[in-house]
N, C-alpha and C positions, 0 to 999 in steps of 0.2 A: 638086285643091288639096292641097298638102302641109301637114303639121303640123311645125312647128319648135319647138325648145326653146332658150332663151337664159338663161344664168345671170346674175343680178344680184348683183354683188359688194358686198352690204350690209356685210359684215364689213370689207372694205377701204375702201369709200367709203360711210360712213354716210349714210343719206338718199337713196341713189341710186334706190331704187324709187319714192319720192315724186317725184323729178325726172322719171323716166320717165313716171309716171302723169300729171303735170301737163302735160308737153310732148308727150304722145301719141306717144311714140317709145320704142324700145329702142336700144342701141348697143354698139359694140365699140371697142377702141382701135386699136393698130397704125398710128400716124401715119406718113405718107409721109416726113416730115422725118428720121425715123430709118431710112429705107431700106425701109419696108414699102409697096411700090407695089401699087396695085390691078391695074394693067395693066403688063405687061413683065417683064423678067428681074429677079429679086431677087439682089442681090450675095451671094456665098457667105459672106462674113464677118459678115452681119447676125445678131445673136443671135436665137434662137428662130425661125429662118427656116422650119423645117418646120411649126411651129404656125401661122404666118401663111399659108403655102401652103394648108393644110387649110381654114383659116377663109375665105380669099378664094374658094376653090372653092365653098364652101357659099353665100357671099354671091352669087356669080354664078349660082347655081341657083335662088335665091329669086325669087318672082314676086308681083306685086300680086294680092291675093285669097287668098294663102296665109294659114294661121293660125299664130300664134306664141304660146307660153306662156312666161311669165316664171317661172323657178324661183329659189328661195333656198336657203340652207344648211338642213340638217336635214330633207331630203325635203319641202320646202314649195313650194307654187306660189302665185303672187300673182294673176295675171289672164291671161285669154286675149284676144288682140287679132287683128284681121285687117289684113294689110299693105296700106297705101294708097300707099306710095311709098318712094323711097330717096334718101338724101343721103350716099352712101358714097364718092363719088369723092375722089381725093386733094386736089383743090382745094376740096372742100366740107367740110373738117374744121371741126367746130363743137363744141368740147369741153363736155361736161356737168360735168366737173371743171375748174374754172378754172385757168389757168396759174399757176405759182408757181416759187420758186427750184428746188425739186426736180423739178417738172414744167413745164419752160419752154413746152411746147406744150399743156398741159392733158392730160386723158385722156377716154376714151370719147367720141370725136369723130366716128366714122362712125355716122350715125343711120339707123335703119330706122323709117319713119313708120308708125304703126298707129292703128287706131280700136278702142278697148277695148270689149269686149262686156260691158256692165254688167248684163246679165240672167243672166250665168254667175258663180257664186260669191257671196261675201258682198256685201251692199249697202254695208257700211262699209269704206272703203279702209284702215282700221287693222287689218282682219282679213285673214288669209290662210288657205290650205288646206294642212293637213298630209296628205300622201299616205300612206294606210295600207299596211301590209305586204300584198303581193300586188297592189297597184295603183300600183306605182312604175315609173319608167322603167328600161330596161335599163342596166346599168353603163356600157356603151360610149356610151350616149346621155347619161348623167348627168355623166360626168367632163368632157367638153369644155365650153368656154364656149358654143359653138354646135353644134347637132346636129339632124339630121332624126329625128323620132320615128316609129318603125315598130313598136315593141313594144306599142302600144295605139292604138286608133282615137280620133278626135276625139270621137265619141259616148261612148266609155268614159271619157275624161278629163272631159267635161262632167258625166256622171253623178256622178263622184267629187267634182268641185268644187261641185256643187249639193247635196251632202249636208251639212246643218248639223252633223252629228256630227264632221266633219273641219275645222271652222272654229276657228282659234285667233288670238290676238293677234299682230300683227307684232312688237311689242316688249312690254315690261312684264312680264317674267318674273323671278322670283328666279333669280340665276345658279346657285345651288346649293340643293339640298333642305335642307341644313343651315341656310342663312340663313332659309328659310321656317319651319323648326321652331323656331329661336331667336326669331323674331318672334312666333309663336303662344305660346311659353312666356312671353314677356314681356308679351303683351297677349291673354290667353286670352279675355277678355270680348268681343273683336272677332270671335272665331269663333262664340261663342254667349253670350248674356247669362247671367250667373250662373256661368260657368266660372271656376275658379281653379286655380292651381298646386296640385298634390297636397300636402297639409300634411305628409306624412311624407317627409323627404329620403331615407330609406332606400328607400322605395317609388318615389319620383320618379326616382331615379337607378338603379333596379334593373336589373341584368343578369340575364336569364332563365337558366334552367338549361342551355339549349343554347348559351349564349354570346352570344345576340342581345340587342339593346337597342332598345326602341321609340323613335320620334322624339320624341314628347311624351307625358307622362302627366299628366292633369289630373283634377279632381274636379268633378262638376256640383252643382247646387243641391239634388239629392235625396241626395247622398252617394255616388253611383256613381262608380267610377273610369272615366275616359275615356281610352282609348288613341287617339292621333292619329297617323296615318301620312301622311307628306307625299310627294307625287310631283310632279315638274315638268311632266310630260306627261300625256296622257290616261290614265285608269286602265284597268287590264287585270284579267282574271280572276286572274292570278297575284298582282297587288297586293292584291286582295280576300282571297285565300287567305293571303297573308303577314300581313295584319291579323288574320284569324281565328285564325291560329297564335298571335299575341301575346295575343289575348284568352283563348284556351284556356290558355296558360301562366300568365297572370296570375291567372285564375280558380282554377287548380289550386294555385298556390303561395301565394295569399293568401286564398282563399275569398271574395274581394270580389265584389259585383255589378259587372258591367262592361258597357261599351258601346264601340263603335268608330266613329271618324270618319276617312274617307279624304279628304284635301285634295289637290286637283290643280290644275294650271294649263293643262289641255287645253281642248277644246271645251266650249261652254256646254251643248250638247245631248249626252247620253250615247248610246252605241250601245245598242240594245234589249237585246242579250244581257248587257251589263254592268249596266244598270239592273235588269233582272229578277233577275240573280244576286245583286246587292247587296241587293235587297228581300227575297229569299228567305232570305238569311243575316243579315238585320237589321243591315246595315252602312249607315251614313249617308255619303253622298258629297256633298262641298261643293267648289265651284270658287272659287278666289281670283282676284281681278283687282287687279293692281298699279296704283295711281294716285298721281301725285305732284302736289302743289299748291305753287305758287310764290307767295309773298307779299312785298310790299315791306317793307323794314326801316324802322323808325320813325326 
């Protein structure tokens, strides 16, 4: 049984992964009305002709019982499923993106039917798996919408997806680390009760001797200066070292008692090497979770 990879274009079609999940299918476009025939000769003038030739060759090689993993942007994987059937014929076009003025036939209408394996990866469908360095698909597998995976085995992929240290939110991240640091600066008590903006503007906006500036500089209830470093993704040893560097500079230039907090938007469970390194260096690591509440207007 082969292992396939299909890219879900969440950036282009927001919510597409949830549609795939609920409909127990994945899909591709290339509608026959535009000349992309599943069987027979494709006219030479059809745009992106070669891309469809490659895609349909792979579709014709897939079989019931094969495994398929859904990938997302930024080296993430959503779920593994097993193929249960096909609705990819030209006459079976059933678009997951509804028809509109710009898409008269809709999009993503050739469906591959799957049964999701809910024992692999996160229990919560709002979580996905970020594939760590060294455990990612080969570049020639990653680039196309559809590809056969041979750079890793199904067992290796399952091990990676079952590791909670690789689980992250599908959505709900600050778009930029700057936005996160500005939020913490405005509401420091949400990071830790008793935290305040540093009373000294000169210290708060301090540029260190090497030209660097920390993300946020606060003061805690005991009077210690708190350097906060913000990272959008999972923390690394290099991130810890960067924070340690700021602490050393601040301690040397001001003589203040200091502590450091690393705030990240990665997995809820840290890798063992990261947690042990941070503990040894007395660095506190906190994960943020972005949540939005909608309330009716009076």
